[in-house]
N, C-alpha and C positions, 0 to 999 in steps of 0.2 A: 582478365576479369574482374579479381579481386580489386584490381587497382582504382578500376572505374565503381564498383559495387561493393566495398569491404563487407558490408553488411547487406545482402540482399534482401531478407525477410525485413529490415528494419525500411529498407526503400520501399519495397510494396505497401507496405502499412502505412508510411507517409504518405504515399499518393494516393492510396485508398480512404484515407482518412480526409486528406485534404478536400476531394471529390465528393465524400460524404458530408463534410461539413460545409460545403458550398453549395451542395443538391444541385449539381450540374454536370453535365457532360461536355460542355463547351470546348473549342480548343483553345480558347484561353486559360480557362482552368486546368485541362489536362496539363498546358504547358507548364503554367507555374507550379502544379503539383509535381512535374518531372523533373523540374530544377529544385525543387525542394526535397525531391526523393534521390537526387544526386548529390545535392550540396551539403544536406544533413547528416546522414552516415558518415561522410568523410572526414565533417568536424568531430566525431567521435573519436576517430583514429589518432588526433592529435590530443585527446585526453589520456590516452595511455594506460586503459583502466585495467586492473587485473581481472584475471578469468575467473568466472565464479564456479566452484566447484560443488556440484550437487551431488550428494552421497545417496540419498532416496528419493527417487522420482515419484514414486507410489505414495510419499507422504504428502507430496505438493495436492494431489487430489483430495486428499484426506483434510487438508489444510483448506482448501478453497471450497469445501462442502461445508465445514465447520464456519468458516467466515461468510459465509452466503445465509446460512441460518441464521447466524449472530445477528447479522444486519437486519435480516427481516423482522426477528424478534425485538429487536432494539428501534426497529421504525415504529411500530406497534406500541412500545412503552414510552417513546417520546410525544408520539401521537395521544396517549392518555394524560400526560404531563399537561401538554399544551390545551388540549379542551376539558381536563379539569382543574378550572381556576380556583376551585376551593381548595386544593391540597398545596400544602407548604412545600416549598422547592427545599432541597438539601444539596445544592451543587457545591463542590470543593474540589480542592486540590487533593492529590495524594501521591505519596511515592511509592516506587516497586523497585526491587533490587533484582538485577537481571544477572544472568551468567553469560548471554550473547555478548558476542565481541565483534562478530564476522559483519562487515559493515553492509552486505547485503542483506543478511538476516536482520539487522536492525533496520535498514530501508523499508523490507517487506513488513516488520512490525509496525514502522511507522505509517505505512500505508493503511493496514489493515486497522489500526486503533482510530487513525483519523476519518477512514470512509465509514466507521462506524457510528450512526446517528446517536449523540450525546457523550462522546468520548474527543477529547482532542490531546494528543501529543503536544506537550509543552518543551521539555527538554530532556538531554542526557547526557549525564556524566560521564564521560569515556574512563576517566580515574577510579572512580567508585563503582560505575555499573549501575548508577540509582536512575532510572526514569521518572520522570515527573507527568503526571497527566491531570486533566481537568475532565470531572466527571458532572453530567447533569443530573444525575439522581443519586448522590452518593449516601446509600442508605446502609450498605453491608460492605465496609472496603475489604474486608478478609474475601468476600465473594469476587470482587473486583481483582484482587491479587491470584486467587487461584485461577480465575479464567485467562489470565493473560499468561501467567508462568504456566499453568499444567496443561492448558489447550493451546496456546499459540507458540510459547517460547518452546516448549516440550519438542513441537512438531520442527520448527524452524532449526532448533538443534539437530533434529535427524536429518534434516534436509541440507544443511549447509555446514556443520562442523563436524 
């Protein structure tokens, strides 16, 4: 069974996602989705990725709730910036020193930062551990550092390292 379906959850997710994106339950879409669901996860086995070791699964829920709240708050802040054309923009780049070195934790942090409106992950230097991000409304650099280090990085260290 694992030879045909090495990642059954990923296969099922791909099939459901394909059908949802196409908004159809026709035989052709089910067939194409089934082929994708069989081939896609099998291609993942060739990557030979290391297993993620999750130390504190409860921290995932706390992190998810924090991220959802921050994304909602950031949506409102970006809308205010866009709607208030009289306000002078203070966009800019900033660097943040990180303790994270786990590739899965760094990937999760990249997704969090990029999914939050008004911020973009620009680069990460693995030698120095310095993250470069762009912020649309860079008024208080220390507040951004505190947010990323103490809200996100701390929980990601609990989860992955």
